[in-house]
C-alpha positions as CSV (number, residue, x, y, z in Angstrom):
1,M,158.2,35.1,195.7
2,R,158.8,38.7,194.8
3,L,158.7,40.1,191.3
4,L,160.1,43.6,190.4
5,Y,159.3,45.5,187.2
6,I,161.1,48.8,186.3
7,V,159.2,51.0,183.9
8,K,161.1,51.5,180.7
9,K,161.0,54.5,178.2
10,E,159.0,52.5,175.7
11,D,156.3,51.8,178.4
12,L,155.4,55.4,179.0
13,N,152.6,55.4,176.5
14,M,150.8,52.8,178.6
15,T,149.0,53.1,181.9
16,Y,149.9,51.0,184.8
17,K,147.0,48.7,184.1
18,Q,148.2,48.2,180.5
19,I,151.7,47.4,181.8
20,L,150.3,44.8,184.1
21,R,148.5,43.1,181.3
22,K,151.0,43.5,178.5
23,R,154.3,43.4,180.3
24,L,153.6,41.3,183.3
25,F,150.8,39.2,181.7
26,L,148.5,39.4,184.5
27,S,144.9,38.4,183.8
28,S,142.1,40.5,185.2
29,T,141.3,37.9,187.8
30,M,144.8,37.7,189.0
31,M,145.2,41.4,189.0
32,S,142.1,41.9,191.1
33,R,143.1,39.2,193.5
34,L,146.6,40.7,194.0
35,K,145.2,44.2,194.5
36,F,142.6,43.0,197.0
37,N,145.2,41.3,199.0
38,N,147.7,44.2,198.9
39,K,150.2,42.2,196.9
40,I,150.9,44.9,194.4
41,K,153.1,47.9,195.3
42,F,153.8,51.0,193.2
43,I,156.9,53.2,193.8
44,P,156.1,56.1,193.8
45,Q,152.6,55.5,195.2
46,I,149.8,56.0,192.8
47,F,146.0,56.5,193.2
48,S,144.8,54.5,190.2
49,I,146.2,51.9,188.0
50,N,144.8,54.0,185.1
51,E,147.5,56.6,185.6
52,Y,150.5,56.9,183.3
53,P,153.9,56.1,184.9
54,S,157.1,57.9,184.7
55,E,160.4,56.2,183.6
56,N,162.1,54.0,186.3
57,S,158.9,53.8,188.4
58,I,158.8,50.4,190.1
59,I,156.0,47.8,190.3
60,E,156.5,45.2,193.0
61,I,154.4,42.1,193.1
62,Q,154.4,39.6,195.9
63,L,153.4,36.5,194.0
64,E,150.8,34.2,195.4
65,D,150.5,30.6,194.4
66,L,147.6,28.2,194.1
67,P,147.7,25.2,196.3
68,S,148.7,21.9,194.7
69,N,146.7,18.6,194.8
70,I,149.9,16.6,194.2
71,V,151.0,14.5,197.2
72,P,154.7,15.2,197.8
73,T,156.6,11.8,197.7
74,K,160.3,11.3,198.2
75,G,161.9,10.0,195.0
76,N,165.0,10.5,192.8
77,I,164.9,13.2,190.2
78,D,167.5,14.0,187.5
79,I,167.6,17.8,187.3
80,L,168.9,19.0,184.0
81,F,168.5,22.8,184.6
82,E,166.9,25.0,187.3
83,D,166.5,28.7,188.0
84,Q,164.0,30.8,189.9
85,F,161.2,30.1,187.3
86,F,161.5,26.5,186.1
87,V,162.8,23.0,186.8
88,F,163.8,20.9,183.9
89,V,163.8,17.2,184.8
90,N,165.0,14.2,182.8
91,K,162.2,11.6,183.3
92,P,163.2,7.9,183.0
93,S,161.1,5.4,181.0
94,G,158.6,3.6,183.1
95,I,157.6,6.4,185.4
96,P,154.3,8.3,184.9
97,S,154.7,12.1,184.5
98,H,151.7,12.9,186.8
99,P,149.2,11.1,189.0
100,S,146.4,9.1,187.4
101,K,144.2,6.1,188.3
102,G,146.5,3.6,190.0
103,H,149.4,6.1,190.2
104,Y,148.8,8.5,192.9
105,F,152.1,8.7,194.7
106,D,154.8,7.2,192.5
107,T,155.0,9.8,189.6
108,L,157.6,12.4,188.6
109,A,155.2,15.1,189.7
110,N,155.1,13.7,193.2
111,Y,158.9,13.6,193.4
112,V,159.2,17.2,192.1
113,E,156.5,18.4,194.5
114,K,158.5,17.0,197.4
115,Y,161.7,18.7,196.2
116,L,160.1,22.1,195.7
117,K,158.1,21.9,198.9
118,S,161.4,21.8,200.7
119,Q,162.1,25.3,199.2
120,G,158.6,26.6,200.2
121,L,157.4,26.3,196.6
122,T,154.7,24.4,194.7
123,S,155.2,22.5,191.4
124,H,153.2,23.0,188.3
125,I,153.8,20.5,185.5
126,I,153.9,22.2,182.0
127,N,154.4,19.3,179.6
128,R,153.6,15.6,180.0
129,L,155.2,12.5,178.5
130,D,153.8,9.0,178.2
131,K,154.8,6.7,181.0
132,D,157.1,4.7,178.7
133,T,158.7,7.8,177.0
134,S,161.9,9.2,178.5
135,G,163.2,12.8,178.5
136,I,162.5,16.4,179.4
137,V,159.5,17.3,181.6
138,V,159.3,21.1,182.7
139,F,157.8,22.2,185.9
140,A,157.0,25.8,186.8
141,K,157.8,27.1,190.3
142,N,154.6,29.3,190.6
143,S,151.1,29.1,188.9
144,Y,151.8,32.6,187.5
145,F,154.9,31.4,185.6
146,H,152.9,28.3,184.5
147,S,150.0,30.4,183.1
148,I,152.4,32.5,181.1
149,I,154.4,29.6,179.4
150,S,151.3,27.5,178.9
151,L,150.0,30.2,176.5
152,E,153.3,29.8,174.6
153,F,152.6,26.0,174.3
154,E,149.0,26.7,173.1
155,K,150.3,29.2,170.4
156,R,152.8,26.5,169.3
157,L,155.8,28.7,170.1
158,V,157.7,26.0,172.0
159,E,160.0,23.8,170.0
160,K,160.2,20.2,171.2
161,I,162.6,17.6,169.6
162,Y,162.2,13.9,170.0
163,I,164.6,11.0,169.0
164,A,163.1,7.7,168.1
165,V,164.2,4.4,166.7
166,V,161.6,2.8,164.3
167,H,161.2,-0.3,162.4
168,G,162.1,-0.3,158.7
169,K,163.8,2.0,156.2
170,L,161.9,5.2,155.3
171,T,161.7,6.1,151.6
172,K,162.0,9.8,152.3
173,K,164.8,11.5,154.3
174,S,162.4,14.1,155.8
175,G,158.7,15.0,155.7
176,L,155.6,16.1,157.5
177,I,152.9,13.6,158.7
178,E,149.6,15.3,159.0
179,K,146.8,12.9,160.1
180,P,144.0,13.7,162.5
181,I,144.0,11.7,165.8
182,K,141.1,10.7,168.1
183,R,140.6,8.4,171.0
184,S,139.8,4.8,170.0
185,N,136.8,2.8,171.3
186,D,138.9,1.2,174.0
187,G,139.5,4.5,175.7
188,I,143.2,4.0,175.9
189,K,144.7,3.9,172.5
190,R,144.5,6.7,169.9
191,E,144.0,6.3,166.2
192,V,144.2,8.2,163.0
193,N,140.6,9.1,162.1
194,E,139.2,11.8,159.9
195,K,136.8,12.7,162.8
196,G,139.8,13.4,165.1
197,S,141.8,16.5,165.9
198,Y,144.3,18.0,163.6
199,A,147.8,16.6,164.3
200,A,151.1,17.2,162.6
201,T,154.6,15.7,163.1
202,M,157.8,16.6,161.2
203,F,160.5,14.0,160.8
204,E,164.1,13.7,159.6
205,V,166.1,10.5,159.2
206,I,169.4,10.7,161.1
207,E,170.6,7.2,160.1
208,Q,169.1,4.0,158.8
209,N,169.7,0.5,157.4
210,E,167.1,-1.9,155.9
211,D,165.8,-2.9,159.3
212,F,165.8,0.2,161.5
213,S,165.8,4.0,161.3
214,V,166.8,6.7,163.8
215,L,164.6,9.7,163.5
216,K,164.5,13.3,164.7
217,L,161.0,14.3,165.3
218,K,159.3,17.7,165.9
219,P,155.7,17.6,166.9
220,I,153.8,20.6,165.7
221,T,150.7,19.8,167.7
222,G,150.6,18.0,171.0
223,R,148.0,15.2,170.9
224,T,148.1,12.3,173.2
225,H,150.5,9.5,171.8
226,Q,150.8,11.6,168.7
227,I,154.3,10.6,167.6
228,R,153.6,6.9,168.3
229,V,150.3,6.9,166.4
230,H,151.7,8.9,163.5
231,L,154.8,6.7,163.0
232,A,152.8,3.5,163.2
233,S,150.3,4.9,160.6
234,I,153.0,5.2,158.0
235,G,154.3,1.6,158.7
236,H,157.2,2.5,160.9
237,P,156.2,1.9,164.6
238,I,158.7,2.8,167.3
239,V,160.9,-0.1,168.5
240,D,159.3,-1.8,171.5
241,D,156.1,0.2,171.3
242,T,153.8,-2.6,172.6
243,L,150.7,-0.5,172.2
244,Y,151.1,0.6,168.6
245,G,154.0,-1.6,167.3
246,I,154.9,-5.2,166.9
247,E,156.3,-7.7,169.3
248,K,159.3,-6.6,171.3
249,E,162.7,-6.9,169.7
250,A,164.5,-7.5,173.0
251,N,164.2,-6.4,176.6
252,F,164.4,-2.7,175.9
253,P,162.1,0.2,177.0
254,L,160.2,2.2,174.3
255,L,162.9,3.9,172.1
256,L,161.3,7.3,172.2
257,H,163.1,10.1,174.0
258,A,162.1,13.8,174.5
259,Y,165.6,15.2,173.6
260,S,165.3,19.0,173.7
261,I,162.9,21.8,174.4
262,S,163.2,25.5,173.5
263,F,161.1,28.5,174.4
264,N,161.2,32.2,175.2
265,F,159.9,33.2,178.6
266,K,158.6,36.5,177.7
267,L,158.2,37.8,181.2
268,V,161.9,38.3,181.4
269,E,162.7,37.8,177.7
270,K,164.9,34.8,178.6
271,E,165.6,32.1,176.0
272,Y,165.7,28.5,177.2
273,K,167.1,25.5,175.4
274,V,167.6,22.4,177.5
275,T,168.7,18.9,176.2
276,A,168.5,15.5,177.9
277,P,171.1,12.9,176.8
278,L,169.8,9.7,175.3
279,P,169.5,6.9,177.8
280,H,172.2,4.2,177.6
281,Y,169.8,1.6,176.1
282,F,169.6,3.6,172.8
283,S,173.3,3.1,172.1
284,E,173.0,-0.5,173.3
285,F,170.3,-1.2,170.8
286,L,171.8,0.7,168.0
287,G,175.2,-1.0,168.5
288,S,173.5,-4.4,168.2
289,H,171.1,-3.6,165.4
290,L,172.0,-0.7,163.3
291,D,175.1,-1.8,161.6
292,I,175.8,0.9,159.0
């Protein structure tokens, strides 16, 4: 995969090395590797990356990729949006996002790896959802793109919106749940615990009756099972959450859906906002139980 950068007027106070770091977001390690393998080309040619460029000079990078340890497996994927940088996939409930013990070949990551391998590319998962949560999972098409957008996630510059149906009627129409979360003693569940890591989730009631509420949720942090733990901790577990909730209402999957994701890919200053429609069983449940 080839990347071209044309030096702009506002770049002229920087050296080529500074441009590689601040405009193309190359780490020192990646920069050294690309230079050693002759994967960076400068037009016109230069003697040192510490030189200052002229306007409209060109930096051409032949991107390398890191090998993947994901086994490519044929499977159905619902692609919401795709370009040269990312693939946004709508994950069904019941499918793991990535391989783990007992699931080495039957995950969304396996299926996307197979799809991208047919294009000569490698998949790099960016965000992960619980097995029972449906919705948007994003994959980068190169480890370089993955490293750039992962920093945006770490800086909490990515907006994720979830939709959930919970038990009970909330007393407040909106609010912020701030409760630390840590791994419980069983090694699987998480729990609110003062010794845990900071976690924050914003919520807004979309509609409700005495028995159930539909919520829009925005996680500020990204702890494992965060939304499920936070909602259960305030007495409103997600419907059909068998890990943190109560007995199942009916034969429905977990009613938690990663509805939208928004971020700016600063490499090319491109704004992404992708949404995934709610699965059919949301409307089926709401039609039967949320008579407003």
